[in-house]
Residue, then its C-alpha position, 0 to 999 in steps of 0.5 A: g944913958p950913954g955909958t956903962e954906969y947907967a941901968i940896963l933897960e933891955t938886952v938887945l939881941r944880935g940881929m935886932q933892928l932898932d930905930v936910931n934917934g941920935k949919937i954922941e962922940n962920933c957914934g960911941w954910943v947911939q941913942v935908940r928907941l926900944e921895942d917897947g917905946q923907951i929911949g935907950w943907948v947902945s954902944g956904937n962900937v962896930q964890934y956890937t953895932r952895925l949902922s945901915v947909914a954912915c955915922e956922920s949922917v945920924a944927928r947928934s943927940p940933943t939931950v944926954p942924961l946926967v949921972a946923979t952921984p950920991 
């Protein structure tokens, strides 16, 4: 999910290219399709992620998972 409170699905290595499916919070988090087909989220912080298009051209993600609290 879009936040550090979600489980890590996969570690993305520097230089990996992923398909972007959506964004939230002005690209604060970017929804991506992982190599195994799973949908996940990566930080959109320019320190970690470089988009090949402007953030404004990325569609807003239609679904954002909710965090379940025990």
